[in-house]
N, C-alpha and C positions, 0 to 999 in steps of 0.2 A: 642384359647384361643385368642380378643380384646380388650385392654389394651387401656388408655390414655396413655403414654409417661413417663408425668405427671403428678403427683396425686397435686388433687387441694387440698389440706388440709396442704402440706405443707408449713411452715413457708417461707412466701417472706423474711422473714428476716436472715436467714438460705444463702452462697454466694450460687451460679446454682451449682457449682460444687460438693460443699459438701452436698448439697442436694441432688443430680445424686448418688453416692456415700451412701448417706444412703436408697433410694433405694432400685440400685442395692444390698444393703444390703438385706433390705429386703425381697423385690426378692427371690433374693437366698434360704434366713430359715424359708420361702414360702412353696416352694418348685415348684414357680410356674417364674421364670425365665427362659425364652428362649436362649435368645443369645442378645448382647451386638455384637451389630458391629459399628468396627471403622473404616471409611474412606478420606483421601481429597488427594489434588490433590501434587502432591509431585515431585521436577524435581529433585533431589537427582537418583539416582540407586539403592544403596543400602536400600535405605526406606525399608518400605512392601507401596502397592499401598494401600491395608482395611486389616483388622486388625477382625476376629469371636472370638467372647469372647462365650464360652457356659458351664454350673455348669457341673461336671465331679463328680464321686463318688471317690479314690484312695488310696487301698488300703481301704474301709471301712471309710475312712474320707474324708467330701467335696472338692472339688476345683475348682478351672479353668482352662479351653482345649485354647487357645491360639494358632491358625492361622492364625502364618500372609505369606498373599500370598506378592509376590514381581512375575516381572516380567519373571523372568524366575525358579519357583519353592513356594514350600509354606515352612513351616517350622513348626513346632508343641514344641509348651509347657508346662508342666503343674502345674501348680501356689499352692502354699493354695490360701482359700481366699481372707487375711488378708495381704500377698503380691501381690495377685492376683492383688486386685484393688488399694494397690498401684501406682505396672506397667500400671495400666485403668489412674488414678490419672496423672500421665507420658509420658503418651500419650497424654490424655490432657492440660499437663498446665507444659509440659517440664522445663519454671523455682519457678516452685516449691519445696516449699521443704519439703521433706517426713513428716508424720507425726505418 
């Protein structure tokens, strides 16, 4: 399924990161979220090169699976939806206070 990454119906007054989280939450609720991939050039060797996030079911509850790709290994961690979305926000905007 191809879908625009930005929903044109999202209000423009909402900060972009908040709009992204709202759209991710809506996609999770609708069962249409396939994956979120975060990547950036990083100088620090202990930082992941990329992080792939996908929706999973864990003990009958919705959750997010994070796979952090480092230079020599991959690290997987599973978080609840709210905690996972907060982790994504922290990766995208490290200086932001959690909500």
